[in-house]
Backbone as JSON, one array per atom type, in Angstrom:
{
  "sequence": "MSDLVNVLPDPASAANDGYRFGLDAGNLALDFANTVSRREAPDENRERMTHYGRLISWGLEAGITTDKEGERLRGEAKRRPRAAVAALRRAVAVREAVFSLFVALARGERAPAEALNAINAALPEALGALRVGPGGDAFAWRFVHDGADLAPMLSPVLRAAADLLTSADLPRIRECGSDTCFWLFLDRSKNGTRRWCDMKVCGNRAKARRHYHREKSSAH",
  "N": [[9.46, -15.88, 14.51], [12.23, -13.94, 13.42], [15.0, -15.54, 11.85], [17.81, -14.46, 12.13], [20.57, -15.22, 11.98], [20.73, -17.07, 10.0], [19.95, -15.71, 7.67], [21.32, -13.48, 7.27], [24.41, -12.06, 6.08], [26.36, -11.16, 7.92], [25.48, -11.1, 10.93], [26.67, -10.4, 13.29], [27.75, -7.98, 12.89], [28.96, -4.91, 14.01], [28.72, -2.42, 13.03], [27.68, 1.02, 12.25], [25.23, 1.71, 10.11], [23.92, 3.91, 9.41], [21.16, 3.85, 9.37], [17.88, 5.1, 10.22], [15.54, 4.79, 12.86], [11.96, 4.56, 13.36], [10.36, 6.32, 15.9], [7.93, 6.88, 17.2], [5.82, 5.86, 18.65], [5.04, 6.33, 21.24], [5.65, 4.87, 23.42], [8.28, 3.07, 24.8], [8.61, 0.32, 24.58], [6.73, -0.31, 22.48], [7.84, 1.12, 20.5], [10.05, -0.47, 20.18], [8.93, -2.86, 19.32], [8.19, -2.04, 16.86], [10.25, -2.39, 15.02], [10.13, -3.91, 12.82], [8.72, -3.86, 9.63], [5.63, -3.93, 7.87], [4.62, -6.41, 8.76], [2.56, -8.46, 8.33], [2.51, -8.91, 5.68], [3.8, -11.01, 3.78], [5.47, -10.88, 1.48], [6.52, -8.52, 1.61], [7.63, -8.09, 3.97], [9.7, -6.41, 6.22], [12.57, -6.6, 7.92], [14.1, -4.75, 10.32], [16.03, -4.85, 12.22], [18.63, -5.78, 11.46], [21.23, -6.45, 11.98], [23.75, -6.67, 14.61], [24.8, -4.16, 15.0], [22.62, -2.48, 14.39], [20.93, -2.9, 16.59], [22.38, -1.47, 18.64], [22.33, 1.01, 17.57], [19.59, 1.49, 17.6], [19.11, 1.68, 20.42], [20.69, 3.95, 20.99], [19.33, 5.95, 19.49], [16.87, 5.85, 20.75], [17.47, 6.9, 23.19], [18.35, 5.4, 25.34], [20.76, 4.23, 25.43], [24.0, 5.37, 26.01], [26.42, 7.47, 24.29], [28.99, 6.71, 24.91], [28.54, 4.17, 26.02], [27.61, 2.96, 23.71], [29.84, 2.98, 22.08], [31.5, 1.28, 23.54], [30.0, -1.15, 23.43], [30.12, -1.67, 20.65], [32.76, -2.12, 20.35], [33.11, -4.44, 22.02], [31.45, -6.24, 20.62], [32.93, -6.69, 18.27], [35.15, -7.94, 19.34], [33.82, -10.2, 20.47], [32.1, -11.87, 18.6], [30.25, -14.04, 18.43], [28.91, -13.67, 20.83], [27.66, -11.28, 20.24], [25.91, -12.1, 18.31], [24.23, -13.79, 19.82], [23.18, -11.96, 21.51], [21.64, -10.38, 19.73], [19.87, -12.24, 18.81], [18.49, -12.68, 21.21], [17.38, -10.19, 21.72], [15.6, -9.92, 19.46], [13.85, -12.06, 20.08], [12.69, -10.99, 22.43], [11.49, -8.75, 21.37], [9.58, -9.92, 19.55], [7.92, -11.21, 21.34], [6.96, -9.01, 22.8], [5.59, -7.67, 20.75], [3.68, -9.63, 19.97], [2.15, -9.75, 22.26], [1.1, -7.13, 22.7], [-0.08, -6.51, 20.21], [-2.24, -8.32, 20.12], [-3.68, -7.26, 22.36], [-4.33, -4.81, 21.35], [-6.11, -5.51, 19.42], [-8.23, -6.3, 20.79], [-8.15, -8.93, 21.8], [-7.39, -11.89, 23.71], [-4.6, -11.89, 25.83], [-1.67, -13.43, 24.61], [-0.56, -16.32, 26.16], [2.0, -17.43, 25.88], [3.6, -15.34, 24.93], [3.25, -13.55, 27.14], [4.41, -15.1, 29.09], [7.06, -15.26, 28.28], [7.89, -12.52, 28.51], [7.63, -12.27, 31.31], [9.57, -14.16, 32.06], [11.91, -12.86, 31.32], [11.86, -10.62, 32.84], [12.9, -10.74, 35.56], [15.72, -10.64, 35.37], [16.08, -8.28, 33.93], [14.88, -6.23, 35.55], [16.44, -6.7, 37.78], [18.73, -5.26, 37.32], [18.2, -2.68, 38.02], [18.92, 0.27, 39.79], [19.11, 2.73, 42.42], [20.15, 5.96, 42.18], [22.04, 9.13, 42.49], [20.52, 11.94, 41.01], [20.79, 14.77, 39.79], [19.45, 17.07, 41.96], [18.01, 15.28, 43.29], [17.07, 11.79, 43.53], [17.27, 8.98, 41.3], [15.92, 6.37, 39.2], [18.12, 4.0, 37.7], [19.74, 1.94, 35.25], [22.14, -0.58, 35.74], [24.45, -2.53, 34.31], [26.05, -5.76, 33.95], [29.24, -5.85, 32.46], [29.53, -7.78, 30.52], [27.16, -8.15, 29.27], [25.62, -7.87, 26.3], [23.27, -6.83, 25.38], [22.04, -4.58, 26.84], [20.1, -2.71, 26.5], [17.65, -3.87, 26.48], [16.6, -4.18, 29.06], [15.38, -1.62, 29.89], [13.38, -1.62, 27.88], [11.92, -3.95, 28.49], [11.03, -3.21, 31.03], [9.43, -0.95, 30.31], [7.4, -2.29, 28.93], [6.2, -3.83, 30.97], [5.42, -1.8, 32.68], [3.52, -0.51, 30.91], [1.56, -2.57, 30.58], [0.43, -2.58, 33.11], [-0.74, -0.18, 33.45], [-2.94, 2.7, 33.2], [-2.97, 3.36, 30.56], [-3.39, 1.18, 28.95], [-5.77, 0.52, 27.56], [-5.45, 2.33, 25.45], [-3.71, 1.36, 23.49], [-2.98, 0.93, 20.07], [-3.27, -0.44, 16.81], [-1.79, 0.35, 13.67], [-4.03, 1.61, 11.19], [-3.41, 1.12, 8.54], [-3.44, -1.29, 5.91], [-1.01, -2.36, 5.37], [0.9, -1.87, 7.23], [0.9, -2.33, 10.25], [2.16, -1.3, 12.54], [2.43, -0.48, 16.06], [1.0, 1.77, 18.47], [0.44, 4.37, 20.95], [-2.59, 5.74, 21.54], [-3.2, 8.92, 22.09], [-5.02, 10.77, 21.55], [-7.66, 13.14, 22.14], [-10.29, 12.22, 21.75], [-9.87, 9.58, 21.34], [-9.65, 8.35, 18.79], [-7.6, 8.06, 16.99], [-6.12, 6.77, 13.99], [-3.81, 6.11, 12.58], [-0.38, 5.24, 12.63], [1.41, 7.15, 11.87], [0.41, 10.16, 10.71], [1.49, 11.5, 8.57], [2.69, 9.71, 7.04], [1.47, 6.86, 6.82], [-1.26, 7.79, 7.04], [-1.46, 9.79, 5.07], [-0.92, 8.17, 2.77], [-3.21, 6.48, 2.78], [-5.13, 8.46, 2.36], [-4.45, 9.19, -0.22], [-4.82, 6.89, -1.63], [-7.6, 6.57, -1.36], [-8.41, 8.95, -2.79], [-7.41, 8.29, -5.33], [-9.03, 6.06, -6.03], [-11.59, 7.22, -6.0], [-11.3, 9.1, -8.04], [-10.89, 7.29, -10.14], [-13.32, 5.88, -10.17], [-15.11, 7.89, -10.86], [-14.4, 8.38, -13.34], [-15.52, 6.42, -14.96]],
  "CA": [[10.62, -15.01, 14.8], [13.32, -13.9, 12.32], [16.25, -16.22, 12.12], [18.83, -13.54, 11.61], [21.88, -15.81, 11.75], [20.67, -17.85, 8.77], [19.58, -14.96, 6.54], [22.22, -12.37, 7.05], [25.84, -12.4, 5.86], [27.16, -10.88, 9.1], [24.55, -10.65, 11.9], [27.32, -9.91, 14.45], [28.38, -6.74, 12.65], [28.71, -3.82, 14.99], [28.77, -1.23, 12.23], [26.58, 1.92, 12.24], [24.99, 1.88, 8.76], [23.16, 5.11, 9.26], [19.67, 3.72, 9.38], [17.11, 5.74, 11.36], [14.37, 4.08, 13.22], [10.75, 5.3, 13.71], [10.18, 6.19, 17.32], [6.75, 7.79, 17.45], [4.75, 5.01, 19.17], [4.58, 6.93, 22.47], [6.07, 4.04, 24.49], [9.58, 2.52, 24.4], [8.32, -1.1, 24.17], [6.03, -0.3, 21.3], [8.86, 1.51, 19.54], [10.9, -1.6, 19.81], [8.09, -3.8, 18.55], [7.97, -1.49, 15.45], [11.45, -2.43, 14.22], [9.83, -4.7, 11.71], [7.72, -3.16, 8.89], [4.77, -4.76, 7.0], [4.65, -7.77, 9.38], [1.63, -9.49, 7.79], [2.67, -8.88, 4.17], [5.02, -11.85, 3.62], [6.41, -10.59, 0.35], [7.12, -7.19, 1.8], [8.12, -7.97, 5.34], [11.0, -5.73, 6.2], [13.26, -6.74, 9.13], [14.97, -3.57, 10.45], [17.14, -5.17, 13.18], [19.35, -6.7, 10.49], [22.52, -6.91, 12.48], [23.89, -6.22, 15.92], [24.99, -2.71, 15.02], [21.37, -1.83, 14.44], [20.47, -2.92, 18.03], [23.08, -0.47, 19.3], [21.88, 2.35, 16.97], [18.3, 1.75, 18.14], [19.28, 2.18, 21.76], [21.15, 5.36, 20.99], [18.28, 6.84, 19.08], [15.78, 5.86, 21.78], [18.04, 7.56, 24.42], [18.64, 4.52, 26.55], [22.2, 3.95, 25.41], [24.85, 6.59, 25.9], [27.43, 7.41, 23.24], [30.16, 5.99, 25.54], [28.17, 2.79, 26.1], [27.53, 2.47, 22.4], [31.26, 2.64, 21.61], [31.99, 0.07, 24.28], [29.32, -2.27, 22.92], [30.67, -1.93, 19.35], [34.12, -2.85, 20.54], [32.88, -5.79, 22.56], [30.89, -7.1, 19.57], [34.07, -7.05, 17.41], [35.95, -9.0, 20.15], [33.04, -11.36, 20.78], [31.03, -11.81, 17.58], [29.26, -14.97, 18.84], [28.1, -13.07, 21.88], [26.8, -10.33, 19.63], [24.81, -12.89, 17.57], [23.4, -14.26, 20.83], [22.4, -10.77, 22.04], [20.76, -10.04, 18.76], [18.78, -13.29, 18.89], [17.7, -12.48, 22.44], [16.59, -8.99, 21.43], [14.57, -10.29, 18.48], [12.89, -12.88, 20.86], [11.9, -10.1, 23.28], [10.66, -7.9, 20.46], [8.47, -10.61, 19.09], [6.98, -11.38, 22.46], [6.25, -7.68, 23.04], [4.62, -7.42, 19.68], [2.55, -10.56, 20.01], [1.3, -9.42, 23.41], [0.42, -5.83, 22.53], [-1.02, -6.51, 19.06], [-3.43, -8.97, 20.62], [-4.47, -6.42, 23.18], [-4.81, -3.72, 20.5], [-7.17, -6.06, 18.64], [-9.26, -6.74, 21.74], [-8.06, -10.36, 21.9], [-6.81, -12.28, 25.0], [-3.17, -11.81, 25.82], [-1.19, -14.77, 24.43], [0.12, -16.83, 27.39], [3.36, -17.68, 25.48], [4.19, -14.0, 24.93], [3.32, -13.0, 28.48], [5.37, -15.93, 29.84], [8.36, -14.88, 27.76], [8.25, -11.37, 29.11], [7.82, -12.55, 32.7], [10.81, -14.84, 32.22], [12.97, -11.95, 31.06], [11.76, -9.43, 33.7], [13.82, -10.74, 36.76], [17.18, -10.17, 34.99], [15.96, -6.89, 33.55], [14.65, -5.4, 36.74], [17.54, -6.87, 38.68], [19.73, -4.28, 36.98], [17.76, -1.35, 38.48], [19.53, 0.82, 40.98], [18.83, 4.1, 42.73], [21.4, 6.72, 42.29], [21.86, 10.6, 42.45], [20.08, 12.49, 39.73], [20.64, 16.21, 40.11], [19.18, 17.3, 43.4], [17.17, 14.15, 43.82], [17.53, 10.42, 43.2], [16.55, 8.46, 40.11], [16.24, 4.98, 38.81], [19.0, 3.83, 36.61], [20.08, 0.48, 35.05], [23.56, -0.88, 35.88], [24.59, -3.86, 33.73], [27.32, -6.44, 33.82], [29.89, -5.48, 31.19], [29.49, -8.86, 29.54], [25.86, -8.11, 28.71], [25.63, -7.05, 25.03], [21.94, -6.25, 25.1], [21.58, -3.84, 28.05], [18.87, -1.86, 26.09], [16.44, -4.7, 26.68], [16.09, -3.89, 30.31], [14.38, -0.53, 29.87], [12.28, -2.06, 27.06], [11.0, -4.82, 29.33], [10.33, -2.41, 32.09], [8.37, -0.15, 29.7], [6.32, -3.23, 28.54], [5.59, -4.15, 32.18], [4.68, -0.58, 33.05], [2.37, -0.32, 30.04], [0.64, -3.56, 30.9], [-0.19, -2.28, 34.38], [-1.02, 1.27, 33.44], [-4.21, 3.11, 32.7], [-2.9, 3.62, 29.14], [-3.53, -0.08, 28.28], [-6.84, 0.55, 26.45], [-5.14, 3.25, 24.4], [-2.81, 0.81, 22.5], [-3.68, 0.81, 18.82], [-2.54, -0.97, 15.6], [-2.02, 1.26, 12.55], [-5.13, 1.23, 10.38], [-2.97, 0.79, 7.24], [-3.36, -2.75, 5.82], [0.38, -2.88, 5.09], [1.89, -1.28, 8.23], [0.95, -3.1, 11.45], [2.88, -0.75, 13.68], [1.65, -0.22, 17.32], [1.23, 3.13, 19.03], [-0.52, 4.79, 22.01], [-3.52, 6.74, 21.06], [-3.42, 9.97, 23.2], [-5.92, 11.83, 21.09], [-8.69, 13.49, 23.12], [-11.45, 11.38, 21.58], [-9.44, 8.17, 21.2], [-9.99, 7.86, 17.42], [-6.5, 8.11, 16.1], [-6.06, 5.48, 13.26], [-2.57, 5.88, 11.92], [0.83, 5.35, 13.45], [1.91, 8.44, 11.53], [-0.5, 10.72, 9.8], [2.25, 12.04, 7.42], [3.09, 8.58, 6.25], [0.28, 5.93, 6.57], [-2.45, 8.57, 6.87], [-1.43, 10.36, 3.73], [-1.06, 7.08, 1.79], [-4.59, 6.05, 2.76], [-5.89, 9.55, 1.66], [-4.02, 9.2, -1.61], [-5.5, 5.78, -2.25], [-8.99, 6.95, -1.46], [-8.6, 9.87, -3.87], [-7.24, 7.58, -6.6], [-10.22, 5.23, -6.31], [-12.74, 8.16, -6.28], [-11.07, 9.55, -9.47], [-11.09, 6.11, -11.06], [-14.73, 5.54, -10.3], [-15.82, 8.97, -11.52], [-14.01, 8.36, -14.8], [-16.33, 5.47, -15.66]],
  "C": [[11.71, -15.05, 13.71], [14.48, -14.68, 12.78], [17.42, -15.48, 11.42], [20.13, -14.22, 11.23], [21.84, -16.49, 10.46], [20.43, -16.94, 7.54], [20.55, -13.78, 6.34], [23.7, -12.72, 6.95], [26.66, -12.13, 7.16], [26.3, -10.32, 10.26], [25.3, -10.03, 13.14], [27.97, -8.54, 14.12], [28.0, -5.7, 13.62], [28.66, -2.43, 14.31], [27.51, -0.33, 12.39], [26.37, 2.21, 10.72], [24.15, 3.15, 8.43], [21.68, 5.01, 9.24], [19.04, 4.45, 10.53], [15.79, 5.07, 11.6], [13.22, 5.1, 13.5], [10.53, 5.18, 15.22], [9.07, 7.19, 17.79], [5.58, 6.99, 18.04], [4.23, 5.61, 20.47], [4.93, 5.98, 23.63], [7.34, 3.23, 23.94], [9.37, 1.07, 23.88], [7.73, -1.19, 22.83], [6.99, 0.16, 20.14], [9.73, 0.33, 19.14], [10.15, -2.65, 18.97], [8.02, -3.33, 17.05], [9.21, -1.52, 14.64], [11.29, -3.53, 13.17], [8.61, -3.91, 10.97], [6.91, -4.19, 8.13], [4.82, -6.3, 7.45], [3.82, -8.81, 8.63], [1.58, -9.45, 6.3], [3.9, -9.68, 3.9], [5.99, -11.41, 2.6], [7.03, -9.27, 0.63], [7.62, -6.99, 3.27], [9.57, -7.4, 5.41], [11.66, -5.73, 7.68], [14.3, -5.5, 9.23], [16.21, -3.87, 11.4], [17.95, -6.22, 12.43], [20.7, -7.15, 10.96], [22.72, -6.22, 13.82], [24.1, -4.64, 16.01], [23.68, -1.94, 15.01], [20.72, -1.83, 15.82], [21.07, -1.77, 18.81], [22.47, 0.89, 18.81], [20.44, 2.63, 17.45], [18.32, 2.27, 19.55], [19.76, 3.57, 21.87], [20.08, 6.29, 20.53], [17.08, 6.9, 20.1], [16.22, 6.53, 23.05], [18.27, 6.75, 25.57], [20.02, 3.9, 26.5], [22.98, 5.18, 25.15], [25.89, 6.38, 24.78], [28.64, 6.54, 23.67], [29.84, 4.47, 25.59], [28.07, 2.14, 24.75], [28.92, 2.18, 21.82], [31.79, 1.41, 22.25], [31.38, -1.24, 23.66], [29.8, -2.68, 21.46], [32.03, -2.64, 19.4], [33.98, -4.22, 21.04], [32.32, -6.73, 21.43], [32.1, -7.56, 18.58], [34.95, -8.11, 18.06], [35.17, -10.23, 20.33], [31.85, -11.49, 19.81], [29.92, -12.83, 17.89], [28.35, -14.38, 19.84], [27.12, -12.01, 21.29], [25.66, -10.95, 18.89], [23.81, -13.27, 18.64], [22.52, -13.11, 21.34], [21.35, -10.28, 21.07], [19.56, -10.97, 18.7], [17.86, -13.02, 20.11], [16.79, -11.29, 22.26], [15.45, -9.22, 20.49], [13.41, -11.14, 19.22], [12.05, -12.02, 21.76], [11.01, -9.23, 22.43], [9.4, -8.62, 20.02], [7.44, -10.94, 20.21], [6.22, -10.11, 22.8], [5.25, -7.44, 22.0], [3.4, -8.36, 19.77], [1.64, -10.18, 21.15], [0.51, -8.15, 23.12], [-0.49, -5.8, 21.28], [-2.29, -7.29, 19.33], [-4.33, -8.05, 21.37], [-5.08, -5.28, 22.29], [-6.09, -4.27, 19.68], [-8.39, -6.6, 19.51], [-9.24, -8.25, 22.05], [-7.37, -10.64, 23.3], [-5.29, -12.2, 24.84], [-2.53, -13.16, 25.66], [-0.31, -15.2, 25.59], [1.66, -16.94, 27.03], [4.14, -16.34, 25.52], [4.36, -13.44, 26.31], [4.41, -13.81, 29.3], [6.82, -15.56, 29.5], [8.75, -13.55, 28.41], [8.49, -11.53, 30.64], [9.18, -13.25, 32.98], [11.95, -13.96, 32.08], [12.99, -10.79, 32.13], [12.77, -9.56, 34.89], [15.19, -10.15, 36.54], [17.13, -8.68, 34.67], [15.82, -5.9, 34.76], [15.76, -5.59, 37.81], [18.75, -5.92, 38.46], [19.36, -2.9, 37.43], [18.49, -1.01, 39.73], [19.04, 2.22, 41.18], [20.06, 4.91, 42.89], [21.07, 8.27, 42.22], [21.45, 10.95, 41.05], [19.78, 13.95, 39.93], [20.5, 16.47, 41.64], [18.33, 16.29, 44.04], [17.88, 12.86, 43.55], [16.71, 9.9, 42.01], [16.86, 7.07, 39.91], [17.24, 4.95, 37.69], [19.34, 2.28, 36.43], [21.61, 0.39, 35.08], [23.67, -2.32, 35.47], [25.99, -4.42, 33.95], [27.92, -6.08, 32.46], [29.8, -6.52, 30.1], [28.12, -8.87, 28.79], [25.82, -7.26, 27.44], [24.27, -6.59, 24.63], [21.26, -5.62, 26.29], [20.26, -3.01, 27.78], [17.63, -2.65, 26.29], [15.81, -4.47, 28.04], [15.08, -2.78, 30.31], [13.14, -0.87, 28.93], [11.31, -2.93, 27.83], [10.32, -4.1, 30.38], [9.22, -1.52, 31.56], [7.17, -1.05, 29.38], [5.53, -3.48, 29.76], [4.76, -2.97, 32.67], [3.42, -0.29, 32.26], [1.21, -1.31, 30.4], [-0.22, -3.26, 32.08], [-0.66, -0.86, 34.53], [-2.48, 1.5, 32.95], [-4.22, 3.36, 31.17], [-3.23, 2.27, 28.37], [-4.67, -0.09, 27.16], [-6.5, 1.58, 25.35], [-4.12, 2.63, 23.31], [-3.6, 0.56, 21.22], [-2.75, 0.12, 17.79], [-2.87, -0.05, 14.5], [-3.15, 0.66, 11.66], [-4.73, 0.92, 8.96], [-3.0, -0.75, 7.08], [-2.01, -3.25, 5.35], [1.36, -2.52, 6.18], [2.03, -2.22, 9.4], [1.7, -2.61, 12.62], [1.89, -0.5, 14.82], [1.96, 1.16, 17.73], [0.19, 3.37, 20.15], [-1.35, 5.9, 21.46], [-3.84, 7.77, 22.21], [-4.3, 11.06, 22.7], [-7.12, 11.96, 22.05], [-9.89, 12.5, 22.97], [-11.2, 9.98, 21.34], [-9.82, 7.55, 19.83], [-8.81, 7.89, 16.51], [-6.42, 6.78, 15.33], [-4.72, 5.12, 12.72], [-1.38, 6.01, 12.88], [1.54, 6.75, 13.18], [1.05, 9.05, 10.41], [0.24, 11.14, 8.44], [2.67, 10.89, 6.51], [1.89, 7.67, 5.88], [-1.07, 6.75, 6.31], [-2.54, 9.16, 5.49], [-1.55, 9.32, 2.6], [-2.5, 6.66, 1.66], [-5.46, 7.22, 2.07], [-5.62, 9.51, 0.09], [-4.74, 8.02, -2.34], [-6.98, 5.99, -2.45], [-9.23, 7.94, -2.65], [-8.42, 9.2, -5.24], [-8.5, 6.81, -6.93], [-11.43, 6.05, -6.62], [-12.53, 8.7, -7.79], [-11.29, 8.47, -10.45], [-12.56, 5.88, -11.27], [-15.46, 6.58, -11.14], [-15.52, 9.02, -12.98], [-14.83, 7.32, -15.6], [-17.76, 5.84, -15.66]]
}
């Protein structure tokens, strides 16, 4: 797990630095797991959740944090920087558990007990924030958090992880076929043969590499 407090100058920063996250995995929990790039390339590992402000930005982009709530969280982080650091640590711990669990399943391996235990340990608090309230002409689930919680976006992430684990979509979890990516996604293609997290990015890179090697081979 990333030790953000030791490697970043200001992990409690609540600033919005304009970074945009990739949200194409098809599941909220997998999108959250994908906030690290090139995980298994140590020299190129890219942590995207670099400070607390990024956690807020991710929630806003994912549609699980409102603009009003985002403003409140940024203000709270400035007043309580240590709590912001703790929230960031908790978020990264949840993310790593989610990734460890689903990447193992994508590879056809046994679910790591430690990762599953971590998610189960976090679920009671996350699901305890669920309430039923009016939603237009009907009723809908919503999360209601204590104002002191600086990581409310973790509750819907954990719920999404639990729902995916118990759904018919479980066999559709895939790991990007790129040898430098390692992002996760749901394969909803008709024949179940999707290889890339994003055809425009990893898919095109793979095509370009294959073309390069063919051209190089034909030149000899």
